[in-house]
N, C-alpha and C positions, 0 to 999 in steps of 0.2 A: 506614825511609822517608825520603828527603829532599825538602824543599819549598825551591825557589829562591823567595826574595822580595826580591830585589834590585831596584833602581829600573830602571825601563825604558830611560831614556836616560842617557848621560853629560852632566851639566850641570856649569856651574861650581861650582853649590852642591854636587852629589854629589860633586865632586872634593875637597871638604874635609871629607867623612866618611869614617869609618874602616871599611874592609872587614872583615866578621865572620861567622865561621860558628858557629852555637849547635848543641849536640847534647845531648839528654835524651829519655830513653824514657818521660817523662811528659808527654803531650801538652799539658795544661793549663799545666804549669810552663813548658815549651818556648815555648808561644805568649806567657805572660805576660812571659817574660825577653826575648824577641825584641822585643816591643812596646815594653818599657820601653828597651831599647838604641836602637831605631828613634827614640824621642822624645829620645833624649840624643847626638845626632850619630854614631851608628853606622850603618852600612848593612848590615843582615844579609842577606847574599846567599845564604845556605841556612840551613835549620832542618832538624836530622835527628833521627830517633828510634833510631838504633843507631851503633856505632862504625864498622861498615864503610861506611855512607853518609856518614859523617862524614869519613872519611879519602878517600874519592872526591871529595867535594866539595872539601876542602883540596887535594887534588891538582890538582884542575882549575882552582880558582878563585885560589889562593896568598893568602889573606885576610891582613891585617895582624894579625888576633888570632883566637882561637877560645876560646869557652867551653864547657867540656866537663865533661859528668857523668862521675864517676870509674868510676861501675858501670852499664853497659849492655850490652844483648844484641850478638853480632856484633862484639865487640872492644872493649875497655877497658882500664882501668887504666895501669900503666906500659909494657906493650906498645904501646897505641894512642899514647902520649904520643911515644914514641920513633920510632914508623913515621910519626906526622905530621912530627916533625922531620926525618926522612930524606927526607919527599917535598916538603916546604916549609920549608927551614932557617930563614927569615926570620919565620914565623908564630910569634907569640907565644902560649904555651899558658896558659889559666887554668882551673884546675881547681874545678868547683862541685859540692860533695858534701853529701849529706845527714847523713852522719856521718864521723867522722874522729877521729885522734889525733895527737899530737905525731910519733909514728913515720911515720905516712902521710904527715903534711905533709913531712918529711925525705925520705921515698922519692920522692914525686913532684917534689920540687924537684931531686934527684939525676938523676931520670930526664930533667929539661930543662925542666918547667914553670916559668913565673916568678911564678905565684900559685896559691894554695889557699883558697877560701872556703867557709864553710859556708852552707848552703841557707836556714838560719834566719836569717842576718844581713841587716839592712836592705839593700834594694837600692843605697842611697847607698854602702854598703862595697862593693859589686861595680863602681860606677864607680871607686871609689878603687884596686881591684885593678887595674883594666883599665889607668888612668893610670900606675900603677907599673909594669905589664907593658911598656906601650908604652915608657917611659923606659928600659927595660933594668933596674930594679930589681926587687926580690923583695917579694912581699907575702904574709903568712901571717895567716890569720884570728887574731885576739886569743885566741880560745878554744882555738887548736891550738899557739899559739906555746909554747915552752919555758919554765917558770916564770912563767906567766900567772896565777898565783893572787892570792889577796887580800892577800899579803904586801907587793905593790908599793904604795908611797905616794908622793906628791907633796907637796912643800913648798907653802907659800901662793902665794910668788911664783911657783913653776913652774906652779900651777894657773892664776893670773893670766895668766901669758903664753901657755899653751896655750889658754886660753878666748878670748883675744884672736885667736889664730891661727885658732881655729875661726870666728871672726866675719870672716875674710879679711883681717885686717889685716896689713902688711907690718912688718919688723923696726923700722924708723925709726918708724912711726906706734906701735907698741907701746911703744918706748922714751919716746915724748913722752907717751903716755897713763899710763905708770907713773912718769914722771920718772926714767929710768935711761938708762944709755948703751945704744948699738945693740950694742957689744961684749958688754954684761952680758945683753943679750936672747940674743944669739946663745950665749952659755956656757949660760944656762938651758935653752935649746932641745937644745942637744949632750947635756947631762946627762940630760933626759927622754928623748930618742930612745935613748941608751944602755939607760937603766933599763927601758924599754918595748919593747927589742929592735926598735926602728923604723928604717926606712931614710930616712924623710923626716918632716917635720914634720907633714905631713898624715896620713900613717900613724899617727904618735904620737897625733894628735887622735882618729882612729877606734879605736885601741887603748884610749885613755883612756875614751871613752864607752861602749864596751862592756864595760870593766871597773868602770863606774860611778865613774870618778875624776873626772868632770867632770858638771855638771849638764846 
């Protein structure tokens, strides 16, 4: 069943919000995720409990993004991802799954999804995944990323730089705080992103937090 929850009228405020379809066959989780996104500048135009209704809603509403349970009745998995992208090529697909593996992550990305996230992740990680997808980047839950084990370490300086990124500081301000040049800050971040298989510094922060590399 699909529940349309979009705002009643197009207003200047609504035009700044990102249209989104959410699909999950667990009603409580569907409601919780939809409410959370509504509170964070997303306009949830439809909330669906199966793949068939999700596809119909996306075809009719062409949202900017969809948050999609990987396993649902009425169509799911990579077949649903591909059907969604065929119906609405500009819609970014974020897969939200209760369980997964590195192989599943690779499979959904090959199917055209921009992100995959475990449901047990903090909801702030969902926002990071959505931001990455909207920018055209890829986001993989740290626990599903290849080589995401405890053998990854950061140097003291890399940890300091990343902690300041987590506080919202830019590279120039980080350099001033640590008495190092901006180019040095940039070099540290490049090394950290490569080590953590992150496409952005924000994703590197999320991965480091999930792996216990930052406090």
